mmCIF file of the N, C-alpha and C atoms, coordinates in Angstrom:
data_MODEL
# 
_entry.id   MODEL 
# 
loop_
_atom_site.group_PDB 
_atom_site.id 
_atom_site.type_symbol 
_atom_site.label_atom_id 
_atom_site.label_alt_id 
_atom_site.label_comp_id 
_atom_site.label_asym_id 
_atom_site.label_entity_id 
_atom_site.label_seq_id 
_atom_site.pdbx_PDB_ins_code 
_atom_site.Cartn_x 
_atom_site.Cartn_y 
_atom_site.Cartn_z 
_atom_site.occupancy 
_atom_site.B_iso_or_equiv 
_atom_site.pdbx_formal_charge 
_atom_site.auth_seq_id 
_atom_site.auth_comp_id 
_atom_site.auth_asym_id 
_atom_site.auth_atom_id 
_atom_site.pdbx_PDB_model_num 
ATOM 1   N N  . MET A 1 1  ? -33.667 151.998 69.507  1.00 0.00 ? 1  MET A N  1 
ATOM 2   C CA . MET A 1 1  ? -32.438 152.526 68.932  1.00 0.00 ? 1  MET A CA 1 
ATOM 3   C C  . MET A 1 1  ? -32.226 151.989 67.515  1.00 0.00 ? 1  MET A C  1 
ATOM 4   N N  . LEU A 1 2  ? -32.493 150.732 67.329  1.00 0.00 ? 2  LEU A N  1 
ATOM 5   C CA . LEU A 1 2  ? -32.323 150.119 66.021  1.00 0.00 ? 2  LEU A CA 1 
ATOM 6   C C  . LEU A 1 2  ? -33.273 150.741 65.003  1.00 0.00 ? 2  LEU A C  1 
ATOM 7   N N  . MET A 1 3  ? -34.485 151.074 65.413  1.00 0.00 ? 3  MET A N  1 
ATOM 8   C CA . MET A 1 3  ? -35.471 151.683 64.510  1.00 0.00 ? 3  MET A CA 1 
ATOM 9   C C  . MET A 1 3  ? -35.022 153.071 64.070  1.00 0.00 ? 3  MET A C  1 
ATOM 10  N N  . ILE A 1 4  ? -34.425 153.817 64.999  1.00 0.00 ? 4  ILE A N  1 
ATOM 11  C CA . ILE A 1 4  ? -33.932 155.156 64.664  1.00 0.00 ? 4  ILE A CA 1 
ATOM 12  C C  . ILE A 1 4  ? -32.829 155.046 63.610  1.00 0.00 ? 4  ILE A C  1 
ATOM 13  N N  . ALA A 1 5  ? -31.920 154.114 63.797  1.00 0.00 ? 5  ALA A N  1 
ATOM 14  C CA . ALA A 1 5  ? -30.829 153.911 62.843  1.00 0.00 ? 5  ALA A CA 1 
ATOM 15  C C  . ALA A 1 5  ? -31.383 153.489 61.485  1.00 0.00 ? 5  ALA A C  1 
ATOM 16  N N  . GLU A 1 6  ? -32.413 152.639 61.495  1.00 0.00 ? 6  GLU A N  1 
ATOM 17  C CA . GLU A 1 6  ? -33.015 152.182 60.247  1.00 0.00 ? 6  GLU A CA 1 
ATOM 18  C C  . GLU A 1 6  ? -33.675 153.339 59.508  1.00 0.00 ? 6  GLU A C  1 
ATOM 19  N N  . ARG A 1 7  ? -34.401 154.183 60.244  1.00 0.00 ? 7  ARG A N  1 
ATOM 20  C CA . ARG A 1 7  ? -35.056 155.340 59.631  1.00 0.00 ? 7  ARG A CA 1 
ATOM 21  C C  . ARG A 1 7  ? -34.023 156.316 59.059  1.00 0.00 ? 7  ARG A C  1 
ATOM 22  N N  . THR A 1 8  ? -32.961 156.537 59.818  1.00 0.00 ? 8  THR A N  1 
ATOM 23  C CA . THR A 1 8  ? -31.901 157.439 59.363  1.00 0.00 ? 8  THR A CA 1 
ATOM 24  C C  . THR A 1 8  ? -31.250 156.877 58.105  1.00 0.00 ? 8  THR A C  1 
ATOM 25  N N  . GLY A 1 9  ? -31.001 155.581 58.089  1.00 0.00 ? 9  GLY A N  1 
ATOM 26  C CA . GLY A 1 9  ? -30.411 154.933 56.917  1.00 0.00 ? 9  GLY A CA 1 
ATOM 27  C C  . GLY A 1 9  ? -31.320 155.053 55.712  1.00 0.00 ? 9  GLY A C  1 
ATOM 28  N N  . ASP A 1 10 ? -32.622 154.837 55.905  1.00 0.00 ? 10 ASP A N  1 
ATOM 29  C CA . ASP A 1 10 ? -33.579 154.971 54.809  1.00 0.00 ? 10 ASP A CA 1 
ATOM 30  C C  . ASP A 1 10 ? -33.584 156.392 54.268  1.00 0.00 ? 10 ASP A C  1 
ATOM 31  N N  . ALA A 1 11 ? -33.538 157.369 55.147  1.00 0.00 ? 11 ALA A N  1 
ATOM 32  C CA . ALA A 1 11 ? -33.541 158.774 54.729  1.00 0.00 ? 11 ALA A CA 1 
ATOM 33  C C  . ALA A 1 11 ? -32.285 159.094 53.917  1.00 0.00 ? 11 ALA A C  1 
ATOM 34  N N  . LEU A 1 12 ? -31.138 158.559 54.342  1.00 0.00 ? 12 LEU A N  1 
ATOM 35  C CA . LEU A 1 12 ? -29.894 158.791 53.611  1.00 0.00 ? 12 LEU A CA 1 
ATOM 36  C C  . LEU A 1 12 ? -29.944 158.157 52.219  1.00 0.00 ? 12 LEU A C  1 
ATOM 37  N N  . VAL A 1 13 ? -30.490 156.948 52.152  1.00 0.00 ? 13 VAL A N  1 
ATOM 38  C CA . VAL A 1 13 ? -30.597 156.260 50.864  1.00 0.00 ? 13 VAL A CA 1 
ATOM 39  C C  . VAL A 1 13 ? -31.520 157.042 49.949  1.00 0.00 ? 13 VAL A C  1 
ATOM 40  N N  . ARG A 1 14 ? -32.662 157.505 50.450  1.00 0.00 ? 14 ARG A N  1 
ATOM 41  C CA . ARG A 1 14 ? -33.590 158.284 49.639  1.00 0.00 ? 14 ARG A CA 1 
ATOM 42  C C  . ARG A 1 14 ? -32.945 159.584 49.183  1.00 0.00 ? 14 ARG A C  1 
ATOM 43  N N  . SER A 1 15 ? -32.208 160.225 50.093  1.00 0.00 ? 15 SER A N  1 
ATOM 44  C CA . SER A 1 15 ? -31.547 161.482 49.766  1.00 0.00 ? 15 SER A CA 1 
ATOM 45  C C  . SER A 1 15 ? -30.494 161.266 48.676  1.00 0.00 ? 15 SER A C  1 
ATOM 46  N N  . LYS A 1 16 ? -29.692 160.216 48.818  1.00 0.00 ? 16 LYS A N  1 
ATOM 47  C CA . LYS A 1 16 ? -28.670 159.927 47.814  1.00 0.00 ? 16 LYS A CA 1 
ATOM 48  C C  . LYS A 1 16 ? -29.315 159.534 46.496  1.00 0.00 ? 16 LYS A C  1 
ATOM 49  N N  . GLY A 1 17 ? -30.417 158.800 46.568  1.00 0.00 ? 17 GLY A N  1 
ATOM 50  C CA . GLY A 1 17 ? -31.134 158.419 45.359  1.00 0.00 ? 17 GLY A CA 1 
ATOM 51  C C  . GLY A 1 17 ? -31.678 159.640 44.640  1.00 0.00 ? 17 GLY A C  1 
ATOM 52  N N  . LYS A 1 18 ? -32.198 160.590 45.410  1.00 0.00 ? 18 LYS A N  1 
ATOM 53  C CA . LYS A 1 18 ? -32.729 161.815 44.818  1.00 0.00 ? 18 LYS A CA 1 
ATOM 54  C C  . LYS A 1 18 ? -31.602 162.615 44.164  1.00 0.00 ? 18 LYS A C  1 
ATOM 55  N N  . GLU A 1 19 ? -30.465 162.722 44.852  1.00 0.00 ? 19 GLU A N  1 
ATOM 56  C CA . GLU A 1 19 ? -29.312 163.430 44.290  1.00 0.00 ? 19 GLU A CA 1 
ATOM 57  C C  . GLU A 1 19 ? -28.841 162.758 43.001  1.00 0.00 ? 19 GLU A C  1 
ATOM 58  N N  . MET A 1 20 ? -28.805 161.420 43.023  1.00 0.00 ? 20 MET A N  1 
ATOM 59  C CA . MET A 1 20 ? -28.357 160.675 41.853  1.00 0.00 ? 20 MET A CA 1 
ATOM 60  C C  . MET A 1 20 ? -29.325 160.894 40.688  1.00 0.00 ? 20 MET A C  1 
ATOM 61  N N  . MET A 1 21 ? -30.607 160.895 40.973  1.00 0.00 ? 21 MET A N  1 
ATOM 62  C CA . MET A 1 21 ? -31.605 161.125 39.922  1.00 0.00 ? 21 MET A CA 1 
ATOM 63  C C  . MET A 1 21 ? -31.459 162.526 39.342  1.00 0.00 ? 21 MET A C  1 
ATOM 64  N N  . GLU A 1 22 ? -31.203 163.517 40.182  1.00 0.00 ? 22 GLU A N  1 
ATOM 65  C CA . GLU A 1 22 ? -31.013 164.884 39.705  1.00 0.00 ? 22 GLU A CA 1 
ATOM 66  C C  . GLU A 1 22 ? -29.774 164.977 38.817  1.00 0.00 ? 22 GLU A C  1 
ATOM 67  N N  . GLU A 1 23 ? -28.685 164.329 39.231  1.00 0.00 ? 23 GLU A N  1 
ATOM 68  C CA . GLU A 1 23 ? -27.461 164.321 38.430  1.00 0.00 ? 23 GLU A CA 1 
ATOM 69  C C  . GLU A 1 23 ? -27.689 163.635 37.089  1.00 0.00 ? 23 GLU A C  1 
ATOM 70  N N  . MET A 1 24 ? -28.402 162.501 37.120  1.00 0.00 ? 24 MET A N  1 
ATOM 71  C CA . MET A 1 24 ? -28.679 161.773 35.887  1.00 0.00 ? 24 MET A CA 1 
ATOM 72  C C  . MET A 1 24 ? -29.587 162.592 34.971  1.00 0.00 ? 24 MET A C  1 
ATOM 73  N N  . SER A 1 25 ? -30.518 163.321 35.560  1.00 0.00 ? 25 SER A N  1 
ATOM 74  C CA . SER A 1 25 ? -31.417 164.170 34.780  1.00 0.00 ? 25 SER A CA 1 
ATOM 75  C C  . SER A 1 25 ? -30.637 165.283 34.089  1.00 0.00 ? 25 SER A C  1 
ATOM 76  N N  . GLU A 1 26 ? -29.717 165.911 34.810  1.00 0.00 ? 26 GLU A N  1 
ATOM 77  C CA . GLU A 1 26 ? -28.874 166.957 34.223  1.00 0.00 ? 26 GLU A CA 1 
ATOM 78  C C  . GLU A 1 26 ? -28.003 166.387 33.103  1.00 0.00 ? 26 GLU A C  1 
ATOM 79  N N  . GLU A 1 27 ? -27.435 165.212 33.347  1.00 0.00 ? 27 GLU A N  1 
ATOM 80  C CA . GLU A 1 27 ? -26.577 164.591 32.343  1.00 0.00 ? 27 GLU A CA 1 
ATOM 81  C C  . GLU A 1 27 ? -27.385 164.228 31.097  1.00 0.00 ? 27 GLU A C  1 
ATOM 82  N N  . LEU A 1 28 ? -28.590 163.721 31.286  1.00 0.00 ? 28 LEU A N  1 
ATOM 83  C CA . LEU A 1 28 ? -29.453 163.397 30.156  1.00 0.00 ? 28 LEU A CA 1 
ATOM 84  C C  . LEU A 1 28 ? -29.805 164.650 29.367  1.00 0.00 ? 28 LEU A C  1 
ATOM 85  N N  . ALA A 1 29 ? -30.086 165.738 30.068  1.00 0.00 ? 29 ALA A N  1 
ATOM 86  C CA . ALA A 1 29 ? -30.390 167.002 29.390  1.00 0.00 ? 29 ALA A CA 1 
ATOM 87  C C  . ALA A 1 29 ? -29.196 167.454 28.546  1.00 0.00 ? 29 ALA A C  1 
ATOM 88  N N  . ASN A 1 30 ? -27.984 167.291 29.068  1.00 0.00 ? 30 ASN A N  1 
ATOM 89  C CA . ASN A 1 30 ? -26.775 167.655 28.314  1.00 0.00 ? 30 ASN A CA 1 
ATOM 90  C C  . ASN A 1 30 ? -26.601 166.774 27.084  1.00 0.00 ? 30 ASN A C  1 
ATOM 91  N N  . VAL A 1 31 ? -26.866 165.480 27.237  1.00 0.00 ? 31 VAL A N  1 
ATOM 92  C CA . VAL A 1 31 ? -26.744 164.558 26.108  1.00 0.00 ? 31 VAL A CA 1 
ATOM 93  C C  . VAL A 1 31 ? -27.754 164.925 25.027  1.00 0.00 ? 31 VAL A C  1 
ATOM 94  N N  . ILE A 1 32 ? -28.982 165.240 25.432  1.00 0.00 ? 32 ILE A N  1 
ATOM 95  C CA . ILE A 1 32 ? -30.017 165.624 24.472  1.00 0.00 ? 32 ILE A CA 1 
ATOM 96  C C  . ILE A 1 32 ? -29.626 166.912 23.751  1.00 0.00 ? 32 ILE A C  1 
ATOM 97  N N  . GLU A 1 33 ? -29.108 167.885 24.479  1.00 0.00 ? 33 GLU A N  1 
ATOM 98  C CA . GLU A 1 33 ? -28.645 169.140 23.858  1.00 0.00 ? 33 GLU A CA 1 
ATOM 99  C C  . GLU A 1 33 ? -27.547 168.872 22.830  1.00 0.00 ? 33 GLU A C  1 
ATOM 100 N N  . ASP A 1 34 ? -26.571 168.045 23.215  1.00 0.00 ? 34 ASP A N  1 
ATOM 101 C CA . ASP A 1 34 ? -25.475 167.710 22.307  1.00 0.00 ? 34 ASP A CA 1 
ATOM 102 C C  . ASP A 1 34 ? -25.999 167.001 21.064  1.00 0.00 ? 34 ASP A C  1 
ATOM 103 N N  . PHE A 1 35 ? -26.941 166.084 21.258  1.00 0.00 ? 35 PHE A N  1 
ATOM 104 C CA . PHE A 1 35 ? -27.514 165.356 20.137  1.00 0.00 ? 35 PHE A CA 1 
ATOM 105 C C  . PHE A 1 35 ? -28.238 166.306 19.186  1.00 0.00 ? 35 PHE A C  1 
ATOM 106 N N  . LEU A 1 36 ? -29.060 167.186 19.735  1.00 0.00 ? 36 LEU A N  1 
ATOM 107 C CA . LEU A 1 36 ? -29.800 168.124 18.897  1.00 0.00 ? 36 LEU A CA 1 
ATOM 108 C C  . LEU A 1 36 ? -28.864 169.075 18.159  1.00 0.00 ? 36 LEU A C  1 
ATOM 109 N N  . ARG A 1 37 ? -27.792 169.474 18.821  1.00 0.00 ? 37 ARG A N  1 
ATOM 110 C CA . ARG A 1 37 ? -26.797 170.334 18.174  1.00 0.00 ? 37 ARG A CA 1 
ATOM 111 C C  . ARG A 1 37 ? -26.141 169.574 17.012  1.00 0.00 ? 37 ARG A C  1 
ATOM 112 N N  . ALA A 1 38 ? -25.791 168.320 17.241  1.00 0.00 ? 38 ALA A N  1 
ATOM 113 C CA . ALA A 1 38 ? -25.166 167.513 16.193  1.00 0.00 ? 38 ALA A CA 1 
ATOM 114 C C  . ALA A 1 38 ? -26.122 167.300 15.019  1.00 0.00 ? 38 ALA A C  1 
ATOM 115 N N  . VAL A 1 39 ? -27.382 167.064 15.311  1.00 0.00 ? 39 VAL A N  1 
ATOM 116 C CA . VAL A 1 39 ? -28.370 166.886 14.249  1.00 0.00 ? 39 VAL A CA 1 
ATOM 117 C C  . VAL A 1 39 ? -28.494 168.174 13.443  1.00 0.00 ? 39 VAL A C  1 
ATOM 118 N N  . GLY A 1 40 ? -28.501 169.313 14.118  1.00 0.00 ? 40 GLY A N  1 
ATOM 119 C CA . GLY A 1 40 ? -28.579 170.601 13.432  1.00 0.00 ? 40 GLY A CA 1 
ATOM 120 C C  . GLY A 1 40 ? -27.386 170.834 12.523  1.00 0.00 ? 40 GLY A C  1 
ATOM 121 N N  . VAL A 1 41 ? -26.204 170.510 13.007  1.00 0.00 ? 41 VAL A N  1 
ATOM 122 C CA . VAL A 1 41 ? -24.985 170.677 12.206  1.00 0.00 ? 41 VAL A CA 1 
ATOM 123 C C  . VAL A 1 41 ? -25.032 169.764 10.989  1.00 0.00 ? 41 VAL A C  1 
ATOM 124 N N  . GLU A 1 42 ? -25.460 168.518 11.198  1.00 0.00 ? 42 GLU A N  1 
ATOM 125 C CA . GLU A 1 42 ? -25.550 167.579 10.076  1.00 0.00 ? 42 GLU A CA 1 
ATOM 126 C C  . GLU A 1 42 ? -26.597 168.041 9.063   1.00 0.00 ? 42 GLU A C  1 
ATOM 127 N N  . ALA A 1 43 ? -27.704 168.560 9.533   1.00 0.00 ? 43 ALA A N  1 
ATOM 128 C CA . ALA A 1 43 ? -28.745 169.062 8.628   1.00 0.00 ? 43 ALA A CA 1 
ATOM 129 C C  . ALA A 1 43 ? -28.211 170.231 7.808   1.00 0.00 ? 43 ALA A C  1 
ATOM 130 N N  . LEU A 1 44 ? -27.491 171.137 8.431   1.00 0.00 ? 44 LEU A N  1 
ATOM 131 C CA . LEU A 1 44 ? -26.899 172.261 7.696   1.00 0.00 ? 44 LEU A CA 1 
ATOM 132 C C  . LEU A 1 44 ? -25.895 171.783 6.657   1.00 0.00 ? 44 LEU A C  1 
ATOM 133 N N  . ARG A 1 45 ? -25.104 170.786 7.023   1.00 0.00 ? 45 ARG A N  1 
ATOM 134 C CA . ARG A 1 45 ? -24.123 170.237 6.091   1.00 0.00 ? 45 ARG A CA 1 
ATOM 135 C C  . ARG A 1 45 ? -24.824 169.624 4.879   1.00 0.00 ? 45 ARG A C  1 
ATOM 136 N N  . LEU A 1 46 ? -25.897 168.878 5.128   1.00 0.00 ? 46 LEU A N  1 
ATOM 137 C CA . LEU A 1 46 ? -26.632 168.261 4.030   1.00 0.00 ? 46 LEU A CA 1 
ATOM 138 C C  . LEU A 1 46 ? -27.289 169.305 3.132   1.00 0.00 ? 46 LEU A C  1 
ATOM 139 N N  . VAL A 1 47 ? -27.877 170.309 3.744   1.00 0.00 ? 47 VAL A N  1 
ATOM 140 C CA . VAL A 1 47 ? -28.525 171.370 2.964   1.00 0.00 ? 47 VAL A CA 1 
ATOM 141 C C  . VAL A 1 47 ? -27.499 172.103 2.116   1.00 0.00 ? 47 VAL A C  1 
ATOM 142 N N  . LYS A 1 48 ? -26.353 172.362 2.697   1.00 0.00 ? 48 LYS A N  1 
ATOM 143 C CA . LYS A 1 48 ? -25.293 173.042 1.948   1.00 0.00 ? 48 LYS A CA 1 
ATOM 144 C C  . LYS A 1 48 ? -24.877 172.193 0.748   1.00 0.00 ? 48 LYS A C  1 
ATOM 145 N N  . GLY A 1 49 ? -24.727 170.894 0.966   1.00 0.00 ? 49 GLY A N  1 
ATOM 146 C CA . GLY A 1 49 ? -24.349 169.996 -0.118  1.00 0.00 ? 49 GLY A CA 1 
ATOM 147 C C  . GLY A 1 49 ? -25.422 169.918 -1.188  1.00 0.00 ? 49 GLY A C  1 
ATOM 148 N N  . ILE A 1 50 ? -26.678 169.846 -0.782  1.00 0.00 ? 50 ILE A N  1 
ATOM 149 C CA . ILE A 1 50 ? -27.785 169.800 -1.734  1.00 0.00 ? 50 ILE A CA 1 
ATOM 150 C C  . ILE A 1 50 ? -27.841 171.097 -2.521  1.00 0.00 ? 50 ILE A C  1 
ATOM 151 N N  . GLY A 1 51 ? -27.635 172.214 -1.854  1.00 0.00 ? 51 GLY A N  1 
ATOM 152 C CA . GLY A 1 51 ? -27.636 173.510 -2.520  1.00 0.00 ? 51 GLY A CA 1 
ATOM 153 C C  . GLY A 1 51 ? -26.566 173.593 -3.579  1.00 0.00 ? 51 GLY A C  1 
ATOM 154 N N  . LYS A 1 52 ? -25.372 173.121 -3.287  1.00 0.00 ? 52 LYS A N  1 
ATOM 155 C CA . LYS A 1 52 ? -24.283 173.142 -4.268  1.00 0.00 ? 52 LYS A CA 1 
ATOM 156 C C  . LYS A 1 52 ? -24.626 172.244 -5.442  1.00 0.00 ? 52 LYS A C  1 
ATOM 157 N N  . HIS A 1 53 ? -25.194 171.084 -5.138  1.00 0.00 ? 53 HIS A N  1 
ATOM 158 C CA . HIS A 1 53 ? -25.554 170.149 -6.195  1.00 0.00 ? 53 HIS A CA 1 
ATOM 159 C C  . HIS A 1 53 ? -26.621 170.767 -7.098  1.00 0.00 ? 53 HIS A C  1 
ATOM 160 N N  . THR A 1 54 ? -27.620 171.376 -6.497  1.00 0.00 ? 54 THR A N  1 
ATOM 161 C CA . THR A 1 54 ? -28.707 171.988 -7.260  1.00 0.00 ? 54 THR A CA 1 
ATOM 162 C C  . THR A 1 54 ? -28.185 173.116 -8.134  1.00 0.00 ? 54 THR A C  1 
ATOM 163 N N  . LEU A 1 55 ? -27.333 173.953 -7.603  1.00 0.00 ? 55 LEU A N  1 
ATOM 164 C CA . LEU A 1 55 ? -26.793 175.063 -8.382  1.00 0.00 ? 55 LEU A CA 1 
ATOM 165 C C  . LEU A 1 55 ? -25.962 174.560 -9.548  1.00 0.00 ? 55 LEU A C  1 
ATOM 166 N N  . SER A 1 56 ? -25.145 173.540 -9.327  1.00 0.00 ? 56 SER A N  1 
ATOM 167 C CA . SER A 1 56 ? -24.315 173.028 -10.414 1.00 0.00 ? 56 SER A CA 1 
ATOM 168 C C  . SER A 1 56 ? -25.165 172.286 -11.436 1.00 0.00 ? 56 SER A C  1 
ATOM 169 N N  . GLN A 1 57 ? -26.247 171.673 -11.006 1.00 0.00 ? 57 GLN A N  1 
ATOM 170 C CA . GLN A 1 57 ? -27.122 170.938 -11.906 1.00 0.00 ? 57 GLN A CA 1 
ATOM 171 C C  . GLN A 1 57 ? -27.800 171.893 -12.887 1.00 0.00 ? 57 GLN A C  1 
ATOM 172 N N  . TYR A 1 58 ? -28.250 173.034 -12.405 1.00 0.00 ? 58 TYR A N  1 
ATOM 173 C CA . TYR A 1 58 ? -28.953 173.985 -13.248 1.00 0.00 ? 58 TYR A CA 1 
ATOM 174 C C  . TYR A 1 58 ? -28.027 175.064 -13.819 1.00 0.00 ? 58 TYR A C  1 
ATOM 175 N N  . ARG A 1 59 ? -26.774 174.984 -13.484 1.00 0.00 ? 59 ARG A N  1 
ATOM 176 C CA . ARG A 1 59 ? -25.774 175.939 -13.971 1.00 0.00 ? 59 ARG A CA 1 
ATOM 177 C C  . ARG A 1 59 ? -26.202 177.375 -13.767 1.00 0.00 ? 59 ARG A C  1 
ATOM 178 N N  . VAL A 1 60 ? -26.557 177.660 -12.545 1.00 0.00 ? 60 VAL A N  1 
ATOM 179 C CA . VAL A 1 60 ? -26.951 179.018 -12.206 1.00 0.00 ? 60 VAL A CA 1 
ATOM 180 C C  . VAL A 1 60 ? -25.692 179.869 -12.165 1.00 0.00 ? 60 VAL A C  1 
ATOM 181 N N  . SER A 1 61 ? -25.704 180.972 -12.861 1.00 0.00 ? 61 SER A N  1 
ATOM 182 C CA . SER A 1 61 ? -24.534 181.842 -12.864 1.00 0.00 ? 61 SER A CA 1 
ATOM 183 C C  . SER A 1 61 ? -24.930 183.209 -12.335 1.00 0.00 ? 61 SER A C  1 
ATOM 184 N N  . GLN A 1 62 ? -23.946 183.936 -11.939 1.00 0.00 ? 62 GLN A N  1 
ATOM 185 C CA . GLN A 1 62 ? -24.203 185.289 -11.457 1.00 0.00 ? 62 GLN A CA 1 
ATOM 186 C C  . GLN A 1 62 ? -24.540 186.183 -12.630 1.00 0.00 ? 62 GLN A C  1 
ATOM 187 N N  . PHE A 1 63 ? -25.342 187.171 -12.354 1.00 0.00 ? 63 PHE A N  1 
ATOM 188 C CA . PHE A 1 63 ? -25.660 188.127 -13.397 1.00 0.00 ? 63 PHE A CA 1 
ATOM 189 C C  . PHE A 1 63 ? -25.676 189.521 -12.797 1.00 0.00 ? 63 PHE A C  1 
ATOM 190 N N  . SER A 1 64 ? -25.566 190.493 -13.653 1.00 0.00 ? 64 SER A N  1 
ATOM 191 C CA . SER A 1 64 ? -25.627 191.882 -13.177 1.00 0.00 ? 64 SER A CA 1 
ATOM 192 C C  . SER A 1 64 ? -26.620 192.650 -14.027 1.00 0.00 ? 64 SER A C  1 
ATOM 193 N N  . VAL A 1 65 ? -27.132 193.676 -13.450 1.00 0.00 ? 65 VAL A N  1 
ATOM 194 C CA . VAL A 1 65 ? -28.096 194.513 -14.150 1.00 0.00 ? 65 VAL A CA 1 
ATOM 195 C C  . VAL A 1 65 ? -27.446 195.869 -14.366 1.00 0.00 ? 65 VAL A C  1 
ATOM 196 N N  . ALA A 1 66 ? -27.397 196.294 -15.639 1.00 0.00 ? 66 ALA A N  1 
ATOM 197 C CA . ALA A 1 66 ? -26.819 197.592 -15.944 1.00 0.00 ? 66 ALA A CA 1 
ATOM 198 C C  . ALA A 1 66 ? -27.888 198.663 -15.745 1.00 0.00 ? 66 ALA A C  1 
ATOM 199 N N  . LEU A 1 67 ? -27.528 199.696 -15.075 1.00 0.00 ? 67 LEU A N  1 
ATOM 200 C CA . LEU A 1 67 ? -28.473 200.788 -14.844 1.00 0.00 ? 67 LEU A CA 1 
ATOM 201 C C  . LEU A 1 67 ? -28.138 201.989 -15.673 1.00 0.00 ? 67 LEU A C  1 
# 
């Protein structure tokens, strides 16, 4: 009887451990997604700033072509 209880307990611990690992894996995937999104936003912000700096440095102005 004691062995049956021990086996059942081990199975429950393994099952809970597996569930916990799956939850942690999902949470890690969400954190990675959020991080990559934040990096993308920061990269766009930097590029936008560099673009403005470059345009003002070279004084690029709009022009039109008369047809």
